[in-house]
N, C-alpha and C positions, 0 to 999 in steps of 0.2 A: 482203484484200478483193477481190472480183471486179470486173471492169470492167462498167460499166453497158451494157445492151443498147441497140439502136436505139430501141426503144419508150420506154425510160426517159429517154434523151437528148431525145427529142421532147417527152415530158411535162415535163421540167424546163425546156426552152426555152419551152414554152407558158406555164408558170407564171411564168417571168421576164417574158415579154411582157405577160401580163395584169396582173401586179403593177406593172410600169412604167406601164401604161395607167391603173391606179387612182391611182398617184402623180400622173400628169399631170392627170387629171380633178380630183383634189383640189386641186392647185395652181391650176388654172383657176377652180374654184369659189371658192377663197379670194380670188384676185386680183379677180374680177368682183364679189364681195360687198364687198370693201373699197373698190373703185373707186366703187361705188354708194352708199357711206356706211354700210354695215353694220358693226355693232359686234361685239365678241367673243362676245356671247350671241345673235347673230342666227342664224337657221336655216341660211343659206348658209355662214356661218363654221363652225358646228358640223359640217355635212355635209362641208365641205372637210377639216376636221381628221380626221373619221372615215375618209374615203377615203384620206387620207395614211397614217393609222395602219394601215388594212387592207393597203395596198400595201407599205409598209415592213415591216410585220410578216410578211407572206407571203414577201417576199424574204429576210428574216432566217431564217425557219423553213426555207425551201427550201435556203439555204446550209448551215444546221446539219445537215440531213438528208443532204446530199451527202458528209459526212465520215465 
């Protein structure tokens, strides 16, 4: 397999950064929702889980594509 070029390294780094940002936003939304008395079916809780899922999923896909 060939070595990735500079453009591909920048792309993968940007994907990792934005994925980590999505995970962080998801965690913040979850914490704020739960701190304000939201339950597991509240909109904030579901959005937090969605952000976490997107971030973790994208990190996983990015890792698998690098191999």
